N, C-alpha and C positions, 0 to 999 in steps of 0.2 A: 293237754293233759287228757288222757284217756283211763275211763272207768270201767273195769269188767266187774261186774256182780250177778252170780245166779242168783235166784230167789231164796236158797236157804243158805248158799255155801259164802266162801271167802270173800272179802270184798278187796280188789286189787287197784291200785292207782299207779299210773305210769306217766312218766314224765320226760321228754326228752330236751336238755337243754345245752345251749352253747351250738359246740360246732357238731354234738353228737344228732342233731335234729337232721343235719346234712348227711349222716352216714347211715342212721337208720329209720326206715319208712313209718309211716303210721301203721302201716298193715303188720310190719315185723313186730312193732311196739305192740299191738293188740295181740299176736301170737304169744308174744312172751308174757303178757299179764294174763292171758288164757293157760299157758305154762306154770305160771306161779299159783293160779288157784287151784291146779290138779295137784301140784307139790304139796299145798297146804292141807290140803285133804287127807291125803295119804300121810302126810307128816303128824295127823292128828289134831288140826289146827282148823277144824272145819267154818269154824264161825270168825276166824281170824280177819282183821284188815292188815294189809300191806301196803307200804309205798316203795314203789320203784325209781330211782333218777338215773337216766342216762345221760351221762356229764361227758366232758374233755378231762383230757391229762391236767390241766390247768386247774379245773375245780376240784380234782380228786386229790390233786397235791396239797391244795390249802387245806382240804378238811383232813388229810393224813397228817398233814403239820400241827393242825390245832389240835385233833383229838387223839392221835397216837407220837406226837412229839418227833416223828419221821418225817425228815425234809427229803420228799420225792413222791412221783407218782405212784399209785398202786393201781391192782385192776379192779378190786372190790371191796366196799367198806359195808360192815352193817352195824346197826343203831338200834339195840333192841330197848322196847319199852316196856319188858318184863323180865322179870328175874328167872333165868333157866328155864325149867319145865314146870314152873309154877302154874300157869294159866291153862287150861283146856276148857272145851263146851262152848261157855257162852259167850257172845261178841266182845272183842277185845282187840285193841291196836297192837300186834306184835311189833314192830318197828318198821326199819326203812333200810332198804339195801341200795347201795349208789354201786354203780358200776360205770367204769370209764370205757368207752366206746372205743377210744383211738387205742388204747393198752390192746383191749380185745380185737380189734381191726389188724394190728399189728402181728397176732399169732395167727400162723397159717395152718397150723394140724388141724382144727376143727372146723375152721371157715367161721366166718362172723356171727351165724345164726347160732352154730355148734357151742361158741365159744361163749356168748350171752346166756345160754342154757345152762353151761357149765357154771358160769359165775352165779348165775341166779340159785342154782340148786346149792353151791357153796354158802352163800350167802343166808338162804334159809336155814340151813344146817346150823350155822351160828346161831341164828336167832332162836332156835329152838335149845341152845344151851352147848352143843356140841362145838370141841375145838382140837386143834391139830399142834398142839405145842411140844409135844412128847410123841415118839414113834408110835406108841400104845394109843394114845388119840388120837393120833392120824389114821390107824389103820381102822378104828371105829368110826371115824367123821367118814372117811371116804368109802367106806362099806355102805355108810347109811346114804351118802348121795346117790350111788348104784342103786341101791335097793327102791330110793323115793323115783328116780327116774324111770326104773322097771314098772314099779306100783302105778305110777301115773302114766304108764303106755308113751314114755318119752323116749326120744332116741339115746343111746349111751355117747356119751361124749370125751369118757378116757382115750 
């Protein structure tokens, strides 16, 4: 497990589990944790703590079945520990982002690191209370993803 913590900024832990550890290096995991900290700051959650789990398809499939009643792997799941936009400022645990590295690796458009960054940003937006269940929600959420990456000076991934 890797922990990235600036003195007064977000606390990010990242864990590589199962086959994900063979695909994502420790250096890549640290870079993703640093990106997460930047995203949290520009999202207005500078004191938040976030846990990131990089897993394989089997694990995310089990989580998807357990928590979303969907029998299949997915790319990213977010588990919020707060209600929407309720908490800002003081230190708090925002939630968990779980990313399937195997699913990310199969997507060729962005490359592995670009896809992981895209899924991380997407998961953080969900933790901040955004969704994409309707076309109007999707426009807002995807615009916020682009804004966050630009404000954090991270590469565009769309």
